DRENVEXZA-426315 format. One line per 3 residues: number of its first residue (from 1); their letters; for each residue x, y, z of C-alpha. Coordinates in steps of 0.02 Angstrom, whole numbers, plus 50000, padded with zeros to 5 digits. Example, Ala and Ser with C-alpha at 12.3 -4.5 7.8 and 13.67 -1.06 7.14 Angstrom:
residues 2
1	as	50615,49775,50390  50684,49947,50357
end
This chain:
residues 390
1	mta	49965,49867,48656  49954,49752,48806  50095,49675,48906
4	tte	50049,49530,49017  50142,49408,49129  50056,49263,49213
7	nnv	50133,49134,49328  50043,49006,49435  50156,48895,49538
10	saa	50117,48741,49641  50237,48644,49753  50259,48517,49616
13	are	50312,48649,49489  50419,48759,49602  50576,48727,49499
16	svv	50504,48835,49360  50504,48991,49468  50642,49113,49424
19	paa	50628,49266,49537  50662,49435,49456  50737,49501,49616
22	sra	50767,49442,49794  50741,49541,49952  50795,49398,50064
25	erf	50935,49502,50137  50849,49669,50164  50960,49794,50253
28	asy	50868,49879,50394  50920,50004,50527  50860,50150,50630
31	dve	51019,50246,50587  51000,50365,50440  51188,50361,50404
34	afe	51181,50172,50385  51100,50205,50216  51189,50288,50071
37	vpg	51102,50435,49989  51007,50357,49843  51047,50422,49670
40	gre	50902,50343,49578  50994,50197,49499  50971,50080,49648
43	enw	50844,49941,49624  50723,50010,49753  50735,50188,49686
46	rft	50751,50167,49498  50570,50210,49461  50559,50357,49583
49	pmk	50586,50536,49516  50716,50587,49646  50707,50775,49614
52	rlr	50524,50773,49662  50561,50703,49836  50605,50880,49893
55	glh	50756,50824,49991  50674,50684,50091  50806,50563,50028
58	dgt	50965,50664,50060  50930,50750,50226  50898,50924,50158
61	ava	50712,50917,50199  50707,50988,50375  50546,50978,50475
64	dge	50465,51149,50490  50283,51096,50502  50172,50970,50588
67	lvv	50046,50841,50534  49875,50869,50613  49794,50710,50681
70	ead	49608,50708,50720  49536,50547,50791  49356,50491,50779
73	vap	49366,50317,50853  49247,50187,50922  49220,50201,51111
76	evt	49313,50038,51139  49471,50104,51053  49602,50214,51137
79	vet	49713,50347,51056  49872,50412,51138  50004,50540,51093
82	vgr	50172,50475,51153  50354,50527,51150  50497,50447,51057
85	dde	50547,50345,51210  50386,50243,51214  50445,50062,51219
88	rlg	50304,50002,51106  50368,50097,50955  50463,49995,50828
91	aag	50378,49832,50874  50316,49796,50697  50475,49826,50600
94	vps	50633,49925,50565  50652,50056,50426  50723,49979,50267
97	dri	50774,50135,50170  50849,50306,50204  50686,50404,50200
100	aaq	50603,50285,50323  50754,50296,50438  50751,50486,50424
103	ayt	50567,50487,50469  50599,50375,50619  50741,50486,50679
106	afa	50651,50651,50651  50476,50629,50723  50443,50721,50886
109	kat	50287,50628,50944  50190,50475,50890  50008,50422,50888
112	vvt	49966,50251,50961  49794,50174,50929  49750,50022,51035
115	vpk	49608,49897,51021  49605,49805,51189  49611,49618,51210
118	etk	49451,49521,51167  49364,49682,51113  49257,49703,50958
121	asr	49246,49885,50906  49066,49942,50881  49104,50051,50729
124	psv	49248,50098,50614  49382,50211,50689  49442,50355,50580
127	lrl	49605,50451,50595  49607,50608,50488  49785,50656,50447
130	tgp	49808,50830,50372  49973,50882,50293  50086,51018,50365
133	geg	50037,51145,50232  50104,51205,50066  50293,51223,50070
136	kva	50307,51140,50241  50393,50976,50289  50342,50854,50425
139	ygh	50391,50682,50488  50275,50566,50583  50247,50398,50665
142	lqv	50086,50303,50692  50057,50134,50773  49897,50031,50773
145	rae	49892,49891,50903  49759,49757,50904  49780,49645,51055
148	afa	49736,49460,51059  49562,49415,50994  49521,49599,50957
151	eav	49418,49651,50805  49416,49823,50726  49408,49928,50568
154	iil	49536,50069,50557  49533,50205,50423  49681,50322,50394
157	dht	49625,50471,50289  49768,50578,50221  49726,50750,50150
160	gsg	49802,50924,50135  49965,50995,50068  50150,50986,50104
163	tya	50292,50861,50110  50273,50715,50230  50368,50555,50270
166	dnv	50317,50428,50402  50323,50252,50470  50158,50166,50508
169	efv	50152,50008,50614  50015,49879,50627  50042,49756,50770
172	igd	49908,49623,50757  49894,49508,50907  49854,49323,50909
175	sak	49683,49280,50834  49642,49464,50806  49543,49518,50652
178	vtv	49580,49691,50584  49531,49787,50427  49638,49938,50382
181	vsv	49603,50064,50243  49739,50193,50209  49676,50331,50093
184	qdw	49799,50451,50008  49685,50591,49946  49815,50730,49953
187	add	49809,50900,49868  49897,50916,49701  50058,50986,49777
190	avh	50083,50853,49912  50228,50730,49925  50203,50579,50038
193	vse	50328,50438,50067  50267,50305,50188  50338,50140,50248
196	qhl	50204,50031,50326  50254,49884,50438  50128,49744,50462
199	kvg	50165,49613,50596  50035,49474,50608  50018,49358,50757
202	rda	49965,49177,50771  49800,49141,50680  49773,49328,50656
205	vlk	49687,49401,50502  49732,49570,50428  49650,49652,50277
208	htv	49756,49800,50225  49696,49915,50086  49792,50061,50010
211	vtl	49694,50188,49907  49794,50322,49815  49702,50461,49725
214	ggn	49791,50628,49752  49962,50704,49774  50108,50756,49665
217	lvr	50212,50605,49719  50152,50465,49831  50258,50314,49874
220	vsp	50186,50184,49995  50287,50030,50044  50194,49898,50148
223	tat	50298,49756,50222  50204,49608,50296  50286,49485,50416
226	faq	50214,49338,50511  50261,49321,50695  50184,49148,50718
229	pgg	50101,49012,50613  49922,49025,50553  49921,49209,50506
232	eve	49828,49275,50354  49857,49439,50261  49756,49513,50118
235	llg	49840,49663,50036  49726,49763,49922  49760,49921,49824
238	lyf	49667,50044,49713  49750,50192,49628  49704,50321,49496
241	ada	49845,50428,49425  49810,50591,49334  49923,50697,49223
244	gqh	50091,50729,49306  50058,50618,49458  50181,50486,49515
247	qeh	50105,50346,49619  50217,50206,49679  50172,50053,49782
250	rlf	50309,49934,49837  50254,49779,49932  50355,49646,50021
253	vdh	50277,49491,50100  50400,49392,50206  50342,49214,50240
256	avp	50464,49158,50375  50352,49041,50475  50243,48894,50419
259	hck	50057,48882,50383  50026,49063,50335  49928,49137,50191
262	snv	49943,49298,50091  49844,49368,49946  49889,49528,49853
265	myk	49776,49618,49730  49814,49795,49667  49724,49881,49523
268	gal	49758,50052,49449  49700,50167,49310  49801,50306,49228
271	qgd	49755,50455,49120  49842,50612,49058  50018,50660,49005
274	dah	50157,50596,49117  50039,50502,49233  50151,50365,49305
277	avw	50106,50217,49414  50233,50094,49484  50191,49930,49570
280	igd	50325,49814,49640  50266,49654,49725  50398,49547,49813
283	vli	50353,49384,49901  50484,49280,49991  50447,49105,50055
286	raa	50588,49058,50170  50650,48880,50202  50555,48868,50367
289	aea	50389,48926,50293  50313,48758,50249  50130,48749,50193
292	tdt	50131,48930,50134  49991,48985,50018  50020,49148,49925
295	yel	49966,49240,49768  49992,49417,49702  49908,49508,49559
298	nrn	49924,49681,49482  49817,49755,49342  49837,49925,49259
301	lvl	49717,50009,49140  49791,50149,49033  49652,50267,48982
304	teg	49744,50397,48876  49903,50424,48779  50053,50488,48877
307	ara	50022,50382,49033  50141,50245,49090  50128,50097,49209
310	dsv	50272,49990,49273  50228,49824,49356  50356,49702,49426
313	pnl	50299,49546,49522  50437,49445,49607  50424,49276,49691
316	eie	50563,49181,49780  50538,49008,49855  50665,48924,49969
319	tge	50563,48770,50016  50474,48636,49917  50340,48606,50049
322	ieg	50213,48739,50001  50026,48739,49968  50043,48853,49817
325	agh	50117,49015,49753  50092,49122,49600  50090,49296,49527
328	asa	50011,49390,49382  50034,49561,49305  49951,49648,49159
331	tgr	49948,49823,49085  49837,49872,48940  49716,49995,48862
334	fdd	49529,49986,48839  49468,49826,48762  49394,49880,48596
337	eql	49283,49726,48592  49204,49774,48758  49172,49950,48695
340	fyl	49100,49885,48532  48985,49765,48625  48917,49902,48739
343	qsr	48895,50026,48596  48806,49894,48493  48679,49886,48635
346	gia	48641,50071,48617  48759,50136,48752  48851,50297,48707
349	eeq	49041,50286,48698  49066,50402,48847  48953,50298,48958
352	arr	49027,50136,48890  49202,50190,48942  49141,50231,49117
355	lvv	49059,50061,49132  49221,49975,49082  49320,50070,49214
358	rgf	49189,50037,49348  49193,49853,49306  49383,49854,49313
361	fhe	49383,49921,49491  49229,49826,49551  49327,49676,49614
364	ilv	49429,49786,49731  49284,49895,49787  49177,49749,49845
367	kig	49323,49680,49946  49351,49839,50045  49204,49798,50157
370	vpe	49178,49975,50227  49022,50049,50146  49064,50232,50178
373	vre	49238,50212,50105  49174,50115,49955  49045,50248,49914
376	rle	49175,50386,49928  49291,50292,49809  49154,50262,49683
379	aai	49117,50449,49682  49302,50490,49665  49322,50373,49517
382	eae	49171,50451,49432  49244,50624,49461  49411,50571,49385
385	lqa	49323,50508,49228  49218,50665,49209  49375,50773,49223
388	vga	49435,50714,49052  49264,50688,48976  49288,50501,48967
end
């Protein structure tokens, strides 16, 4: 059974757009008490298994551990550990839910990564982020700053155990070009809730990729905003949910200034009982954002019985002067015709299924643009398929 929604919208056909939900008036604050304790029926929490958050949402999760940060960065890039009073923190955005506000209130120190003005990093910079440990809770804050005309590749590699909530900021200066890959490869017991704030300057280009492979519950919420005209954001995602895993990705792209471009492409595969993937993609084109060009796509491939994928694309347009806007979403199982074709060419069913999955993810893998990350993900996907004898 396959459920598919497709919608391609041009300026001439904007009247046909009926948004499923609007986030035009997003409530945001640094104050935890400004947010009610979510009960699970709220729109932004209705897919999340609240009991598995281990108290992150209601204040009962008290920090008793610490995230370990190890930096292996290009020589042109600087890494600092700063206190809560550092005036740079918060530049990319304000927490928009209770867990993000709790994380902002509770962190003791933050990591700031800076790519100086007019500098091109000579190699990718890697930050290895290891959880606080089984049964432990930690809150954190990380900011990546790319100053004007800077170029860099930044990799955030999350591993280990524990319960962790954080805010991650990406402040991209005018005409900077930055590629970010955030990998969630947690141990099976880990819970990670992350709000990621992306602020893009004039004529800047940001490629932001989220890869989710491990963890008990992982919820990543990127929010992209444009500070000045001419910015471009590409939001990519790849996820593979196994039995019992909950993986949730909630995106918001806020087009508030003219002549900006955004493209969203997330793909996920699911296998095993109670594997659950959630993708929410919200795009808002405000009245001032003339000449906006945006598109979002989500695809889910269900490999076994007992797995579930929820996919909700939303598009709201407040101006008629746009270049184009559209969204697409599809969830389905293996295409029997593809399998039959491959088997008719002498390929065994097990190998045929692997080829179908590899082909499904290929479009995302080639876009990542970081060879070492791409090779690691290809190996991880192969390991996932072997685990169930696909």
